[in-house]
VOPAGU-2260 file (C-alpha; in pm, 1 decimal, decimal comma):
REM VOPAGU-2260
SITE   aa  ch    i         X         Y         Z
SITE  MET   A    0   -5772,2    7350,5   -6244,7
SITE  LYS   A    1   -5650,5    7181,0   -6564,3
SITE  GLN   A    2   -5525,8    6831,9   -6528,2
SITE  GLN   A    3   -5442,5    6549,1   -6760,2
SITE  GLU   A    4   -5638,8    6243,8   -6655,7
SITE  ILE   A    5   -5498,3    5904,6   -6746,9
SITE  GLU   A    6   -5697,5    5624,2   -6594,5
SITE  ARG   A    7   -5739,8    5255,6   -6656,6
SITE  LYS   A    8   -6070,6    5089,4   -6582,2
SITE  PHE   A    9   -6139,0    4724,5   -6497,8
SITE  LEU   A   10   -6432,6    4506,0   -6411,4
SITE  VAL   A   11   -6416,6    4367,5   -6058,2
SITE  LYS   A   12   -6443,7    3999,5   -5972,7
SITE  GLY   A   13   -6499,4    3872,6   -5621,5
SITE  ASP   A   14   -6518,3    4062,1   -5293,5
SITE  GLY   A   15   -6148,0    4082,9   -5199,3
SITE  TRP   A   16   -6162,6    4465,0   -5212,1
SITE  ARG   A   17   -6464,3    4514,1   -4983,3
SITE  ASP   A   18   -6284,5    4547,9   -4648,3
SITE  MET   A   19   -6032,9    4803,0   -4776,0
SITE  ALA   A   20   -6245,9    5120,7   -4740,3
SITE  GLU   A   21   -6588,1    5253,3   -4650,5
SITE  GLY   A   22   -6794,8    5375,3   -4940,4
SITE  VAL   A   23   -6905,5    5732,1   -5009,0
SITE  LEU   A   24   -7232,8    5790,3   -5195,7
SITE  PHE   A   25   -7184,0    5968,2   -5528,3
SITE  ARG   A   26   -7471,0    6121,7   -5726,4
SITE  GLN   A   27   -7383,9    6269,1   -6060,7
SITE  GLY   A   28   -7535,2    6377,9   -6386,8
SITE  TYR   A   29   -7437,2    6541,4   -6712,2
SITE  ILE   A   30   -7549,2    6896,5   -6784,3
SITE  ALA   A   31   -7400,0    6885,6   -7133,7
SITE  ARG   A   32   -7240,0    6616,6   -7344,9
SITE  THR   A   33   -7111,8    6592,3   -7696,0
SITE  GLN   A   34   -6903,5    6327,1   -7868,5
SITE  ASP   A   35   -6574,9    6466,1   -7733,7
SITE  ARG   A   36   -6663,2    6660,5   -7414,5
SITE  THR   A   37   -6884,8    6652,3   -7108,9
SITE  VAL   A   38   -6992,4    6884,2   -6828,9
SITE  ARG   A   39   -7071,2    6688,5   -6512,8
SITE  VAL   A   40   -7214,5    6791,1   -6177,7
SITE  ARG   A   41   -7144,7    6564,6   -5882,3
SITE  VAL   A   42   -7231,8    6539,5   -5516,4
SITE  ALA   A   43   -6987,9    6316,8   -5328,2
SITE  GLY   A   44   -7081,9    6293,5   -4963,1
SITE  GLU   A   45   -7112,4    6660,3   -4861,7
SITE  LYS   A   46   -6907,5    6804,8   -5149,1
SITE  GLY   A   47   -7026,8    6947,4   -5481,8
SITE  THR   A   48   -6813,1    6966,9   -5796,3
SITE  LEU   A   49   -6849,1    7074,5   -6156,5
SITE  THR   A   50   -6620,4    6896,5   -6403,9
SITE  ILE   A   51   -6546,6    6958,3   -6770,9
SITE  LYS   A   52   -6371,7    6677,8   -6961,3
SITE  TYR   A   53   -6232,5    6672,7   -7314,6
SITE  ARG   A   54   -6138,8    6349,3   -7485,8
SITE  GLY   A   55   -5777,4    6312,4   -7583,3
SITE  GLU   A   56   -5574,6    6040,5   -7747,3
SITE  GLY   A   57   -5590,6    5687,6   -7609,1
SITE  ILE   A   58   -5711,4    5685,6   -7247,8
SITE  ALA   A   59   -5583,8    6038,7   -7168,4
SITE  ARG   A   60   -5832,0    6324,6   -7123,8
SITE  SER   A   61   -5810,7    6689,5   -7023,1
SITE  GLU   A   62   -6008,4    6758,3   -6707,9
SITE  PHE   A   63   -6108,3    7080,6   -6532,5
SITE  GLU   A   64   -6272,3    7033,2   -6190,9
SITE  TYR   A   65   -6414,6    7301,6   -5963,2
SITE  ASP   A   66   -6567,9    7286,3   -5616,9
SITE  ILE   A   67   -6915,8    7439,6   -5608,9
SITE  PRO   A   68   -7152,6    7495,0   -5315,8
SITE  LEU   A   69   -7337,1    7177,0   -5218,0
SITE  ASP   A   70   -7681,5    7339,1   -5251,3
SITE  GLU   A   71   -7598,6    7453,4   -5606,4
SITE  ALA   A   72   -7477,1    7105,7   -5701,8
SITE  GLN   A   73   -7799,5    6956,9   -5559,9
SITE  ALA   A   74   -8008,6    7212,0   -5754,4
SITE  LEU   A   75   -7828,7    7126,7   -6079,7
SITE  LEU   A   76   -7890,4    6754,6   -6021,3
SITE  ASP   A   77   -8254,2    6824,3   -5935,3
SITE  GLY   A   78   -8292,0    6983,2   -6279,5
SITE  LEU   A   79   -8205,9    6655,1   -6450,6
SITE  ALA   A   80   -8447,7    6372,0   -6517,7
SITE  PRO   A   81   -8419,9    6088,1   -6261,6
SITE  GLY   A   82   -8291,2    5848,5   -6527,7
SITE  GLU   A   83   -8003,8    6083,8   -6609,6
SITE  ILE   A   84   -7853,4    6060,9   -6261,8
SITE  ILE   A   85   -7597,5    5796,1   -6175,4
SITE  GLU   A   86   -7566,7    5677,5   -5816,8
SITE  LYS   A   87   -7277,1    5472,0   -5688,6
SITE  MET   A   88   -7081,2    5393,4   -5376,8
SITE  ARG   A   89   -6715,9    5481,4   -5426,3
SITE  HIS   A   90   -6454,3    5298,5   -5221,0
SITE  THR   A   91   -6109,4    5464,1   -5236,2
SITE  PHE   A   92   -5802,7    5291,6   -5092,3
SITE  GLU   A   93   -5434,7    5219,4   -5144,3
SITE  HIS   A   94   -5323,4    4874,7   -5252,2
SITE  GLU   A   95   -4961,5    4778,2   -5325,9
SITE  GLY   A   96   -4856,6    5143,4   -5363,3
SITE  SER   A   97   -5141,6    5249,7   -5595,2
SITE  VAL   A   98   -5465,8    5432,6   -5518,3
SITE  TRP   A   99   -5774,0    5248,2   -5640,4
SITE  GLU   A  100   -6133,3    5366,5   -5671,7
SITE  VAL   A  101   -6391,7    5090,0   -5679,3
SITE  ASP   A  102   -6736,0    5207,2   -5789,3
SITE  GLU   A  103   -7031,9    4990,1   -5694,1
SITE  PHE   A  104   -7320,2    5121,2   -5902,9
SITE  LEU   A  105   -7676,5    5152,9   -5774,9
SITE  GLY   A  106   -8019,2    5201,0   -5933,0
SITE  ALA   A  107   -8036,5    5138,4   -6307,6
SITE  ASN   A  108   -7668,0    5039,6   -6307,9
SITE  ALA   A  109   -7693,5    4797,4   -6012,3
SITE  GLY   A  110   -7476,4    4490,3   -6049,0
SITE  LEU   A  111   -7189,3    4674,7   -6216,6
SITE  ILE   A  112   -6867,2    4709,9   -6015,6
SITE  VAL   A  113   -6571,4    4885,0   -6177,8
SITE  ALA   A  114   -6221,4    4963,5   -6046,0
SITE  GLU   A  115   -6015,3    5258,9   -6169,3
SITE  ILE   A  116   -5654,0    5357,2   -6122,5
SITE  GLU   A  117   -5514,6    5697,2   -6224,0
SITE  LEU   A  118   -5167,0    5687,1   -6373,5
SITE  GLU   A  119   -4893,4    5933,8   -6462,6
SITE  SER   A  120   -4856,4    5778,4   -6810,1
SITE  GLU   A  121   -5031,9    5512,8   -7017,1
SITE  GLU   A  122   -4723,5    5291,1   -6985,2
SITE  GLN   A  123   -4697,1    5311,8   -6604,0
SITE  THR   A  124   -4688,7    4970,6   -6439,0
SITE  PHE   A  125   -4879,4    4867,2   -6125,8
SITE  VAL   A  126   -4950,6    4554,8   -5925,2
SITE  ARG   A  127   -5277,4    4393,4   -6036,4
SITE  PRO   A  128   -5491,1    4298,5   -5735,9
SITE  GLU   A  129   -5639,3    3946,7   -5740,9
SITE  TRP   A  130   -5992,3    4092,2   -5758,5
SITE  LEU   A  131   -5921,0    4281,2   -6081,0
SITE  GLY   A  132   -6101,5    4142,2   -6384,7
SITE  GLU   A  133   -6112,3    4231,5   -6751,5
SITE  GLU   A  134   -5981,6    4573,2   -6857,7
SITE  VAL   A  135   -6250,5    4797,1   -7009,4
SITE  SER   A  136   -6055,9    5125,0   -7039,4
SITE  LYS   A  137   -6130,2    5155,0   -7409,9
SITE  VAL   A  138   -6486,6    5021,8   -7399,4
SITE  SER   A  139   -6706,1    5332,0   -7413,9
SITE  ARG   A  140   -7019,2    5171,7   -7268,1
SITE  TYR   A  141   -6843,3    5162,4   -6927,4
SITE  LEU   A  142   -6794,5    5540,2   -6920,6
SITE  ASN   A  143   -7024,0    5706,1   -6667,4
SITE  VAL   A  144   -7159,8    5939,3   -6934,3
SITE  GLU   A  145   -7261,5    5636,2   -7141,8
SITE  LEU   A  146   -7410,0    5459,2   -6838,1
SITE  SER   A  147   -7634,5    5763,7   -6792,6
SITE  ARG   A  148   -7764,5    5713,0   -7148,8
SITE  LEU   A  149   -7788,0    5333,0   -7152,4
SITE  PRO   A  150   -7778,2    5187,3   -6800,1
SITE  TYR   A  151   -7612,3    4854,6   -6725,1
SITE  THR   A  152   -7941,1    4680,1   -6641,0
SITE  ALA   A  153   -8073,3    4767,1   -6990,0
SITE  TRP   A  154   -7780,2    4617,0   -7178,7
SITE  ASN   A  155   -7943,7    4275,9   -7220,9
SITE  ARG   A  156   -8251,1    4437,8   -7375,9
SITE  GLU   A  157   -8037,3    4656,8   -7604,2
SITE  ASP   A  158   -7784,6    4407,8   -7742,3
SITE  GLY   A  159   -7890,8    4060,3   -7636,3
SITE  LYS   A  160   -7566,1    4000,0   -7444,9
SITE  GLY   A  161   -7706,0    4047,1   -7097,5
SITE  ALA   A  162   -7560,7    4235,0   -6807,0
SITE  GLU   A  163   -7258,4    4046,6   -6676,9
SITE  LYS   A  164   -7314,2    3949,1   -6314,2
């Protein structure tokens, strides 16, 4: 199914979001990636998906997502190196009329918590929750595909800035 994905991404500050939804474990990895497209396999709870994304203009991207059998998704992930797999707990909930996804990363990306909101247009307005921090929609290092290459916990070794806690 083709879909235009327009999402904004923010760092999360504080714990005000924690009681809004239970988390679901996500495991995902990238079978193929180039500068402008990715092919991702994901296991979310008991569901497997294969997703193809193409970069567009601004924060918009074309996305094609397909359900695949769970055992096939697991086998595709098993074919990747352990360091190529991202694990996170995803908490999905509605807040002030908008659906939010808060990803609490695990493993090599532990300590990073990011909130995303999908929008109909880049100009769409929404109510900013009090726990929403700095916007990082256009900062490529926060993309999951980039986190699989250079994990959050390695940032301080790579650029001297340190992983923000």
